[in-house]
N, C-alpha and C positions, 0 to 999 in steps of 0.2 A: 394607559401605557402607550408607549411612541413606538414604532416596530423599528428597526434596524438592520438598511440592508445593505452589505457591503460588496460583494462581489458577486454575478451571476452568470454565466456563460450561458450559449444557446440550448445547452443538455435539458434546462427545463424552460417550456413555454410560457410564455406571460398570461394565461390565461386556458385553467382548467374546465375543457368542457366537452372533447370526445375526441377519439383516437384520429390521427391523422398521419394519410400517408406521400409525399407531395410526388407529384409523375409516377413512376410504375416502382411496385418494390413487391417482394416478396413476404408471405404473412411473415411478422418478427417475433422471434421466439425469446419466451418469458422466462427466465431463471431468477428464482428467489429465494433466500435463506434468512430465516430470522434467529435469533437468539443462539439458541443450542444448537440450531442447525448450523450456524457457524464452526470453523475450523477455528479451533482453542485459540491457535496462534496466531490465525489472522484477529481475534476478536482481542485478545492479550497485543497488540500491538497498533490498535485502532485505540484502544482506552490508555494506553503509554501516549497518544499524541494529546487526547482529549483531557488527559491529567496535567501536561505540561502546556498549554492553550488554558486551562482556567487557572492553573497557577501565575501566566501571566497574565491573564484579566486582574487576579487576585492586586498583585506588584504592579499593574501599569505598565506593561512592557511588552506595547505595540507589536516592536519590532519582531518579538519572536515570530507573532502571526505570519504579519506580512510575508517571510523567510519561509513559510508552509505552506504558500498559495503556488496552486499552479501556473505553468510558465503565462499561460492566457489570460489570468488576473493578474500577475506583475507588469503586464505591458501596461493596464489599464491606468491613466496619468490619475487619476485622483483614488488611488487605491489608499495610497500612505494618507490622507487627507481622510476618509471614510473609516478607515480601521481605528486610526487616531479618535476620531471623534467616536464614535462604539464603545472607546474602551473607557472611553472618559464618567461615557451613561453607564455600562454596565460595571465599573471596578467596585462601588458602593454595593450597589448588588452582590454581583460576587462572594465578595466579604461576608457577608449576611446571610444568604440566601444558601443551605446545601440543597443538589439536586441527585436525583434517583433517578438509576437508569429506568425509561420506559418500555422503549423495545431499542434495536439493532436489527437495518437491515443489510443485506451486500443485494447488491440487484445488478446484472446483467443481461442486457437485452440486444440480441443477436440481430443481425436482417437492418436493412434502413425504413426510414419514416419514425414517426415521433408515435410513444405509443403510452396509452393511461396506465398505471403501476394499482393497482391495488392492494395498500399495505394499511395491516391490520395494528387495530388502535389497540385501547381501554373498552373493559365492558360492551363490544361488538360496534365502538362506532370506528368507523374503518375511514382509511384519509386512501384518495387519490391524490398523483401524481406523473404529471407529465414527461416521459424519457425519450431524448433522440436515440433511436438504435444503434449499433455500431462506436459507441464510444466508449466500448471495455465496461471492465465494473464502476459499480458507485458503490459505497459502505456509505450510509449513513447515522449515528448515534442521536438517538431522542432522549433529550433527559428532562424531567420535569421536577421543581420544586414541592414541595407540600406543607400539609398545615397552615398555608399563608392565607390570608383573607384573598387574594390577587396569586393565585399561584403561575407558574414561567414555563414556555418551555423553551430549552437551548439548543438548538441542531444544529451537529456537524454534520458536513456532507464532503466524501471524501472520494478522490479519482484515482484510480491506477495508473503510477507514471513508471515505465520503464521497471518496473517490479516493488515501485516505493509507491507506499498513499500519500498524495498530497492533497491538500486542501484546496476545494472545491468554493463551498461557501458557509456561510454560515448565520444563526437567525435566533436571536430572544425575541418570543413574541409572551401574550400570554395565554394561558392556559384552560386555568377555570377560574371563577371570579364568584366567592363567596359559598367556595365546594361543588360550583358545577361549573361542566364545561356547555360552548352551546348548544347543545345533544341534547342534554338535561333538561336548560333553560326550555328549550325549543317543546320536548314533551309537558314540561308543566306550562306555558304558554296554550298547547291543542291542547290541553282540558280545558282551561280556562273558556279558553273560546270556544267549544262546545256549551260551556256549561249558561253560556249568554252574557258572559264576563269579557267582553273585548277591549274597553281599556286597558283593566291590570294584565290579561295576553298579549296587548299590539305595549305595554311600557318593557316587559320581558325582552319580547322579539326587541324593541330600542336596546337593549342595556345588549343582547347576541350581536347584533353589527359592527357592534365596538369591539370585538376581538371576534371575529366568524373564522378568523385563520390565525392558528398559531405558528406559521410560515407563510410570506407569499408562494409557494412550489408546490405547499400542501393544503387541500381541502381536504372535509366533511361528504363523505359520501353521500350525505342528506342536506349539503349547503345549498343544491336548484329549490327542494322542495319548500328551506328554509326561506330561501328569499324570495319565492311565488307565496308563501304563507303571507311574510308580513308584507309584502307590495299591497296582495290584495287584502290583507284585516286591516292595511293603513287607511287604505282608501276609505272600505267602506265607515270606520270610526272617523275619520274627516265630516264624511258625510253626515254623519248622526247628530254628531256633539258640534253644535254651533258656540262657541265664546265671542262676550264674555254671558254667563252664565248669574242670574242673579238667585241665590240662596235666602228664600224668600220666606222661609219659615223661623229665619233669626231677623231678630230688632237688628234696624237700620239697613237689614239686607242688601249686605256685602257681596259685591260683582265678583262670581269666578273667571279669572281670564285664561287660564291655563293651566296645564299640569305637567309634572315631571316627575323621578326617579329617585332616588338618592338610598343609599347607606349607609344606616346608622345602626350602631354596636355589631354592625357583622351581619347585619339582617338587610333587604333591600323594603322600602318602604316608598309609598306613593307621596306622591308631594303637591297640594293645592296652592295656584297661585294667585292670590285675591287683592281685592282693593277696601281697606279700612276709613272709619270715618274717625276713627281715633288716633289722637300722637303715638307716632312708635314707642317713644319711651312711657306707653300705658300700658307696661305689662301684664295688671292682671285682665282691664279689657279687653284687650287682646286674646288671651290665652280662652277666658270666658267664649268671647267668639267663637273659636277657633275648633273650640271643645264642641260648642252648638250646632257647626257645623257637619263635625263629624258623626254626630247624632243621627243625621236625616241625610249626608250627601248621597248614599245608597237610592235614594228617589229617587236623582239624577244620572249617576254615573253608577250603574248597578254594577257590582263585584269590585270596588274600590276599595272597601276593606278588608276583604276575603282575603286569607292568609296572613295576614298582619297584625300586631299589636298596635300600632301604632300609626297614625298621620301626619308628617309635614306640613308644614305651612310657610309660606313665604309672604308676606305681609306689607304692601305697599299702601304709600296714600295717594299714588297718581297711579293710572293703566301705565303697564311696564310695556308701553307699545311702538315705541322709539327703538330699533334697534343699535344707534349711535347713539343713545345716550345712558349715562350709570346712574340707574335709581339707588334709593336706598331701602334697604328692607328689613325686618323683624327675622329671624325663624322659630318657628317653635313647633314642638312638638306635643301632638294631642292623641292620649290613647282613645284607645277604639272602645266604645261600650262602657266609659263612664255617663255616670250620671249626670 
């Protein structure tokens, strides 16, 4: 899912690293209320705006959103173009996907400088968000879809202007893939790595890297350690495994040129990229060859068949080494453990 950025003023810092305070300033004072701690009148007013915006997405009426932006947003020359582009992308999603509220946050930071605020997520997965002090209260609605292969996060962020709530920014991003958040995939990857299964661990980190943040202004509290783990593990894995590698236990000794991952029937499976001597239209010998590779691939890539019922194959007739060239290949699925 490509992320959608509409408008973002200086209230959010671009990179969330630490609390920063340019020049001299006193200690900022953070006030935050979550969910039922927020006064019902305020919550209901925000939810009414959320519903109006969501209905405008379904009916593809971007003018509704543009009218709700704060003045700083309306001054952005690219606002209209960006909002229309976002609505084009979001319209069909909004029609077919229901959203439930994960959390609502009312945040006010008094003083000056930039403060990193910790926002409770789900199951202890806290978020960090940098907020400029002295800008007045912010209200964020964090909604997520559920029971989809790819669950989405929809964040509406409002600012209080002259006793009225105005839209500051919104973002639609990926929250879960295959039923798991990045933190949950990370826990699984760490366990695999500690068992010596570095390749499947790094494949999960490769997946995480595609949806590390549900919104540009939100980062998981564990993001730095996830990124450090991925960088160190990927470097070690690259040193350890050098492709191509011949599957010497298989007739004709096909050469394995690389690995990938894909979801099949909602489950993450490893993908082996190799070169065969059979024509691509020969389904039976290629399937037999792939099955033979699966039986002993743990010899050269420990752990690759752990936690999966299948291995995918992309079978080529020549090494797919030229990134500028399009190669024909045959896709094959091999069951783990078949004789």
